N, C-alpha and C positions, 0 to 999 in steps of 0.2 A: 770405717774411720781408721786412719793409719795409726799403728802403734806409737810412732814417735809423736804424732799429734796428740794422742792421749796423754803422753808424758808431759808435753808442753802445757796442755790444759790443766793437768794436776799442779804443775809448777805455778801457773798463773793464779790458781785458786789459793795458793799458799800466801799470796800477798795480802790477804784479808786479815783484819784484826781479830776476828772471831769466826769460828766455823759453826755450821748448823748442828743441832743435836742429831739429826739424821737426814738422809737423802741419798740418792743414787750417785752423787758426785760431790766432791768438795766444793762448797760455794762460800762466798765471803761471810754471809750471815743469813739467818732465816728471818722472815717477817715475825713481828711480835707474837702472833698467835701460834707460831710454830717453833718458838724458841724456849728451851728449858729455863733459860735465864730470866725470861719475862713471861711466865705462864699465864694462860687465859683462864679466868674463873667465870663459869657460866652457871647461873642458877637454873634448876629445872623449873618448868612451868607446866600447868595443866594443858594437855593436848588431847584432841579427839583421837581415838584409836583408828589407825589407818587399816584399810582392807588389805588382806594378803595379796601379794602380787603373783597370781597364778594365771593360767590361760583364760582369756576373756570368754565369757559365755555369750551366746547369740541373743541380741535383743529380740523381743517378740515379733517385731515388724520385719525382721530380715533373718535369713538363714544362710550362712556361708557353708556351702556344701564342699566337703573335702573328699578326695578319693581314698578308699581303704585298700591297702596293699597287703597281699598274702603271696608268698613264694614268687615274687616278681611280677604279679599280675594285679591289676585293679579289679576288685570284686564288686564294688558298689560305691555310691556316693552318699554320704550322710552329713547331717548338720554337725557342727563342731560340738555343740552341747550333747547331742546324742552319742557321738563318738566317745566323749569323755565319760558319759554315763555307763557306757559298755566296757569301760576299763581300757580303752584305746588311748594312745598318746599321740597328740597332734604335733608333728615336727615341721618346722619352717625350713623349706629348701630354697627359698627365694634369694635373689640377688640383693634384696633390701633388708636382709636379716642383720640385726645387731644383738649382742647378748642382752639378757633381761635387765641388767643394771643400767643399760643405756636406753631403756624405754622412755617414750615421750608421755607427757601428761598435758593434753590440750587445754584442760580446764584451768591450768595455772598460767596460761598465756605464754609470753616470751620466756618466763622462768621455767616453764615446763619442758623446754627443749634442751636436752643435754648438750653442752658446748662442743663435744667431740664427736657426736653421733655422725654427722654428715661426712666428716673426714674419715672416720672409721669405715663407713660404707664405701667411700670412693677408693680407699686403699685396698680393701678386701676385694673389690671387683676390678681393681686396676683401671678404674675410670678416672684417669689423671686430669682430664679436663675439668672435673668437678672439684679439684683440690684448691684450697686457698694458695695464694702466691708464696706464702712463707712455709709451705709444707712440701718437702721433696717428693717427687713421684717415684717412690721406692716399690720394688717388687719383693716377693718372698719374705713376708713378715710373719709367717705362721709361728716361727720360733719365738717371736716376741709378743705373741698373744693375739694377732690379727689373722685369723684363718682365711684363706682365699675362698671365693665363692665357687660353687660347682660349675658355673659357666667358665671361669678361669681354669679350673682343673680339667674340665672336658677339653678345652682348647689345647692345654699342655699335653694331656694324655693322647689326644688325637693327632698330634704333630708327627706323622710318620717319618718325614725327612730328618727330623731331629733324632728320633730313635735310631734310624739307620746310621746316622752320623756317629752316635755313641757306640753302636754295635761294631762298627768297623775299626775301632781303636784297639790296639794291642796293649793290654793292661799288665802284661807280665812284669815288666820292670817296676811299674807303679806299686804292685802288690809285694814285690821283693824288697822294696825300700824299708829301712828301719829308722827308728828315731823320729825326730820332729824337725822340720825346716821352718825357720823363722827369719823374716827379712832383716831383723836387727841383729842377728847372730851369724848371718851368711852374707857378707858384703858382695855386691855385684862384681867388683873387681876380682875377688877371689873366685867367684863362680865362672867368670870369663876365663880365668887362668885354668880352671878345671876343664872347660870346654877344649882349650888348646891341648891340655895333657891327654885328654881322651882321644882327640883326633890323632895326635902323634903316636901314642901307644897302640892305637887300633891298627895303624899302618905297620908299626914295628912288629907286633905280635902276629899279625896276619902273615907277614913274611916268614916268621919263625914257624908258624903252623904249616905253611906250604913246604918248608924245608924238612919238617918232621913227618910230613905225609898224614897229618891228622885231619879228621873230617870237618871240625869246626873249632872256633876259639875256645869253647868250653872244655875241649879235650886237652888243652894245654895244661890244665891243673895237674900237678905232679910230674910234668914232663919238661916244663920250661926251666931254663937255667937262671931265670930272674924271677924267682917265686914271689919275693916281696913286692916288686914293681907290678907283677901280674895281679896280685891280690888288690893292690891300690887301684889299678886300672879297672878291675871288675867292679869295685865299689863305686868309683867315680862314674863309670859308664851307666851303672844302674840308676844312680841319682839323676844323671842327665836325661836318660831315656824316660825315667819316671816323671820328671818335670815336663818333658815333652808330651807325655800322655795326659798329664794334668791339663796342660794348656790346650790340647786338642779337645778335651771334654768341655772346657770353658768356652771355646769357640763354637762348639755344637749348640750350646745354650745361649749364644749371643752375648756372653758376659765379657769376652775378651776380643778386642779388635785385632784381627789377624795381621793387620798392616802396622800395628804399633806395639810389638813386643819382641823380645829377643828369645828365640827358641832355645829351650834348655836352661834358661836363667830364671830363678825364682826371685823376681824383682818386686817392687812395690805395686806396680800395675797388676801383675799376676796375683799377688796376695790379696788385693782389693777385690778382684774378680772371684777369687776363691772364697772370700768372705760371703759374697752374695750366693755362691753355690752352696756353701755350708748352711745358710739360712733356708735355702730351698730344700735341702735334704734333712733339715732339723738336726744338724750336728753342732754340738756346743763347743764352738771354737771361734776364733776371730782372725781369720787369715793365716793361720799356722797349718802347715801340712803335716798332720799327724795320722796315726793308724786309722782312726775312725773316719777321717776325711777320705783317705785312700780307698777304704772299703766302700764308702758311699758312692764315690765316683765310679768305681769299677762295677757297681751293681747294675743290673738291667734297668734302664731308665723307665720302662713301662711299669715295672714292679715298684720302683721308688715313687712314681706318680700316683699309683693306685693306693699306696699306704697313705699318701697325703689326702686322698679322697676319704679314706676310712677315718683319719684323724679329724677332718672337718665334720664328717657325719657324727663322730663321737661328741664334739663340742655342741652340736645342735641337739643331740639326744640328751646330754647332761643338762642343758639349759631348759629343754622342754619338760623333762621329767623331774627336775629339781632334786636330783640325787647326786652325791659326790663320792660315795664310797668306792674307792679305786684300788683297794687291797694294800695301800701303803701302810696302814696300821698293823698289818700282818707281815709286812715285807714280802708280800706275795701278789705280784702284778700279773694279770691274766693276758691272754692273747686275743686277737680278733681275726677270725678266719685263718688261724694258725700263724699269725704274724705278730711280732712285738712291734708296737707302733712308736714307742718312745726310745730315745737314746739311753744309755746306761746311767748317765748323770741324773735322769729323771726317774730312775727306778733304783734308788739307793737308800739304804737304811742309815747312812751317815753314822755308823758305829753303834747302833742301838739294836737290841734284841726285839723280836716280834712282841707286840702287846698281847697279853692273854685274852683280852676282851676286844680284840681288833675285829672290825667288820670285814667280811669277805669282799672281794672285788665284785661290785655290781655293774660298774661302768662298762667293763669289757664285754661280758655276755650280753648286756643290753645293746651295745653297739653292734655286736655280731647279729643279734636277732633282728635289729632294724635293717642291717645290710641284707640279710636273707629275705626279709619281707619285701624289700624293694627290688630284690634280684641282683644286688650289687656284689656278686660273689667273685668277680674277676675283672680285669681291666676292660675286656671286650664287652662284658655284660653291663658295666657302668656306661660305656659309650653307647651301647645299643639302647639303653634306657633313655639317655639324653636325646639321641636321634629320633627315637620313637615319639617322645613327648613333644619335641619341636615340630615334628611333621603332623601330629594329630590335631585335627580341628578342635577336639575336646580338651586339648592341653592348654596350658598357660593360665595366666592369672584370671582372665575373664571367664574361663570355663568353670572355675571353682566358685563362682558367684551364683546365688539362687536366681531363678527366673523372675522372682518378684522384684528384683532390683532394676529390671528393665533392660531392654536390648541396647538402648543408647549407652548405658554405663558399661556394658560388656564390650561394645564396640570401641569405646574410648580407651579400653585397656588392651586393645589388640596389639599395640606395639610391644607389650610385655610378654606376648604369648611364647616367644622363642625361648623364654626362660624355663618352660615346663611348669608343672604344678607348683604353686607357691607353698602350699601346706598339704601334708599327707597324714593319714592316720595309720598307725601300725600297733601291733600287739607287742608289748615289752614284758620282761619278767615282772612278777609282782613286786611292788615296792616293799622295802623292809617294814616289818610290822610296827616299829616304833615311830614311823613317819606320821606326821599329823600337820594340821594347818598351823598350829603354833607349838613348836617343839621346845622342850626344856633342854637348852644347850649350855655348855660351858667350854671354855678354851684353856688349854694349858701350854705355856711356852717354857720349855726346858732349856735353860741357857747352856747346858752341856758342860764341857771342860772350860774353865775360865782362868786366864792368866792376868793378874794385875801388875806383876813385876815388870819393871822397865825392860824392854826387849833388847837393849844394847848395853854392852859393857862400857866402862869409861874410856876404853881404847877404841870404841866404835865397832866392836865385833858383835854380830847378832847372837843372842842367847838361844839355846835350844828350848823351845816351848811347845812340845807336841800336843796336839788336840786329837784325841781318839774318838770322843763322843761329841759330835757337832750339835749346835742348837736345833731344836725341832719345835714345830707348832702342831698341836693335836687338838682336834675338835671332838668333844664328847656329846652324846645324846643319852637322855634318861630312857631306859626301857624297863618300866616297872621299878623293881627294887635294885636293878643293876644299871651300870653305865656301859655304853658301847662306844669304843673309839672309832669314829667314822673315818678319819684320815690322820696321817702323821706325815708332815712335809718338812723338808729341810728349810731352815731360815737362818737369820743372822742375829748377832748381838753386836754391841759396840766394841771398840778396841782403841789402841794407840794410833792417833792420826797426826800427820804433820800440820804445823801451824806456825805462822810468823808472829813474833811479838811486836809491840808498838815500835821498838827500836829496829825492827827488821830482821832480828835473829831467827833462825829456823830451829824449831823444837818440836816436841811431841806432847800432845795432851790426850788424856784418856777420855773417850766418849762413852759414857755409861748407858746401859739399858737397865733401868731400875727394876729390882725384884719386888714382889709383893702382890697383893690383890689389886686388880684394875677392872675396868669394864669397857666394853665396846658399845658405844651409844650411836656414834656418827659413822654412817657408811657414805663414802664419797666416790662417785664415778668421775673420771676425767679430772682428777685434782690438778691444780696449778699452784705454782710458787711465785710470789711477788718479789722480784729482785729489789733489795734495799739500795739506797743511794750510793753505798760504797762499792757496789758491783762495777767492775771496770767495763767501759763501753765495748771493748773488743770481745768480751764474753757474751754480750747481748746481741751481737750481730754475726752474720756469717755470709759468705759469698753465695749468692743465689743465681737464678737463671740469667743468662746474658750478661754476666759479670757484675750485676747490681747486688748490693748488699741488702739483706732482708733481716727481720727479727729472728733471733735464734730460739725458735719455739721449742727446739729439742731440749733446751735448758730449763725453761720455766713452764712449758706445757701450755695446754694439755697435750699429751702424746705418750706413746708407748716408751719413748726414751727419756721422758722427763723425770724429775726427781722422785715422784711418787708413782710413776707408771700409769697403768690404765685404771686402777681402782685401789682404794685404801680404806682401812678402818682406823680410828684414832683411839689410842690408849688413854683412858681417863682414870685418875685416882679420885675416889669419892670421899668427900669430906662431910661427915655427918653435920646436920643442922645444930646450931647452938641452942636453939629454943624449940620446944615441942610445937609441932604444927608447921614449921618452916621446912622448905625443901632442902635437900642436900645440895652441895656444890660440887661441880665436876671440874677437877684441876687438870689442865692440859700440860703435860710435861714435854710436849714436842716429840713424842714417840708414836710411830704409826706401824701397823702391819700393812705393807703395800707391795704392789707389783714393781718389778724392776727388770732391767736388761743386764744388770751387773751379776751375771750368772757365776762368774769366777768367785765373787765374794760369797754367794749362797753355798757354793760347794767347798770353798777352802778359806775364805777370808772373813773380814769383819765389815761392819757398817759404821755410821756415825751415831748409832744408838737404835736405829729402827730395825724392825723385823722384816727383812725382804723375802719376797716370794717370787717364783716364776710368774710372769705376767698372766699367763692363761690360768694359773691356779688362783691368783688374786681375783680374777673375773669370776671363776667358778664359785669361789667362796662367798663373795659378796652377793652373787645371784642366789645362792643357796640360803643365805641369811634373810634376804628379802622374801623368798618364797616360804620360809618356815618361821618367821617371827612377825608379830604385829609391828607395824611401823607407820610413820607419817612421812609423806613425801614433801619435802620443802622445796625441791627443785634447785635451779641454778642459783648459787650464792653470788649475787651481783656485787661487783666492786668497781670503783672508778679509779683505775690506775693508768697513768700515762707516763711515758718516758721518752726523752730525746737523747739519742745516742749518735756519736760521730763515727763515721766509717770512711774508708778510702774512696767510696763512690759518692760521698755526701751524707747529709743528715738522714737518719732513720728514725722516724717517729712511729711508735706503736702503743697500743692500748691493750690492757687485759681487763676484760669485762666480767669475768666469772672466775671464782676460786674453785669451782667444781660443782657437781650436782649432788645435793645432799639428801640423805634419808635419815630419819631418826628412829632407832629401834626402841619400841615401847613394850616391855621394859628393856633396858640394856642387857647384853650378854656378859656374864661374869667371866673374868680372865684371871688366871693365876700365873704370874711370872716367877718360875722357880729359881732359887738361888743358884742351883747347879753345883758342879764339883769344882770348887775354887782350889787351884793348884799354886804352888810357889810359896813365897814368904808373905807377901801382902794378902790380906783377907778382905780388903775393901778398895774401891777405886780411889787412887790418889788425887788430890786437888792440884790445880795449877799446871803450868807448862814446864816440862823438863828440857834442858838444853840438849841439843843433838850434836855429837862430835862430827867434825867436818867430814871425816872419812866415811861416816854412815849416812850422810845426807842424801847422796845419790841413791843408795839402797832403799832408804825409807820412802823417798819420793816415788821411786819405781814401784815399790810395793803398794803404795797408796793408789797409783795409777792402775796397777793390775787389779786391785779390788774393784775399781770402777769400770774396768773393761770386762767384756764377757769372757 
């Protein structure tokens, strides 16, 4: 998405009379059940205890036999139940894998189907024919929580012409560049002028080099009579050649049309192609050419692709083993086969010291052990595994079924055999001793450094309000008489957000993240937001295929870019019963801990009150809760919502049939939202809207847009 488009979206959102208590973008207002101003009160009711969501055991009449892998070789085939009894972990390698939180429940009928599961599978496998019309056929969504399938990764890693294309590029200038290029700070006209200057001075200094008898242009340093012009020329030439190298890499990946770009100019088309490349390389940026992006582009493409293989394997391991301890509580993240798999932004302490009771990283060594068991120790070894399994008559989905299921069933699955084994059993490190079917867990959300003071002076100048300790979310588990901090992840709290008054004036209102005891009762996969009547039509539609306008599902979801991301849990305040024997009441303040693609806010900004997480961590966390807490599966929360919106291509009618896929934790998990370190004069969130000086309006709006942008 273009940066100036994000700014326009933020401006459009300010036309509303009220902003939501939280969400990944400013929206006019939230539905009643999501608004702090009209909280939902829901009394508890007796419910049967749900079974824990772990790997399914084999029914007596059938035995799914899975291959056991050791050191890259299949040693035997055993029933799933037998593998688990032997302490092996069964990992799903199939194309039809979705995280545990998206599991189906056929016994619930239509309500048992998670509303986003089919879309998730199609996006992960890049099977765009299976996508609904209103979902864009996007690639490279791993950064946003949708890991590619191994089939997609094998095709990418095995594309030798693509790797040869990347290897032929001279990245010297790209790596010599400094600073950050942004389309909105480097006008195209200015860049074209730079191209002309470089061409002129290259001819000029080449003539001087010949006159001086020097071997190359670099030798002019210290010898030219025009030292200032020479230094400016060298800088400009480095930028131009660096952008040319960037564009060459984008062409290799098929992200930039070589017939429709200006060589050496970092324009909007190049920036949008770079954003897709950054997603592929898991670089936390959005079309800005920074140091991390330059290093990722210059890296060997086969190595980059292989790290993606290991990251996808890691998510499958985490989901299968139901372990989330990643070293974050100790500020000590491990490596896999000597490789750091995540960008620095996902390995940050956000200003906090290691916790003395922090759990060590289990995820990294488990991923490495799985990779070694499968033999995936190098790019070539991974490709050899895929080719061997595709060629083997014993490979594929049908081969992993027991003979008792009949030859006809195996034959009907022959079309899937090219995918290799769907599930494999491997030996992983022992689970932490405190793990159990139902764990005593609690959550602590530290709000970090908090500023309630108005961020602008009466003259419209921004006040200095440094935040050294960012908000964090920590999950604790009871281990006998002690507590273990399983993970500590960066998150967000609310802050000052732009809003328009009824008279149309632009101001700021503080969006609070209330402190105090709370609980997590509701776990929701693929949550959706119901746009209220005040939402403008132009926000509800977008330009789709063939120029037709379609519903803007990226706004209301479900989807990875939607307000609540891929998964969320709801903060509830518990109000004790007035009379003995009555159940307590759960008070919904409209605050959630949820996935998001607003990574800029997670690292540096604020939200509208919610506690945002990287999408893949929200999926990990909710899967872990379901695996280690008794729960009831309610399934899809059906809703009848219809909207008629006007668009340039005609009316767009759409329906939202589900608000998400709900699980109820029984009992809920206790949550403590800490007061944090309140700085400045004000010690509590102020009420009402404050007027915004005209000279600060552009800055405040741009800041809000940056919070909603990755």
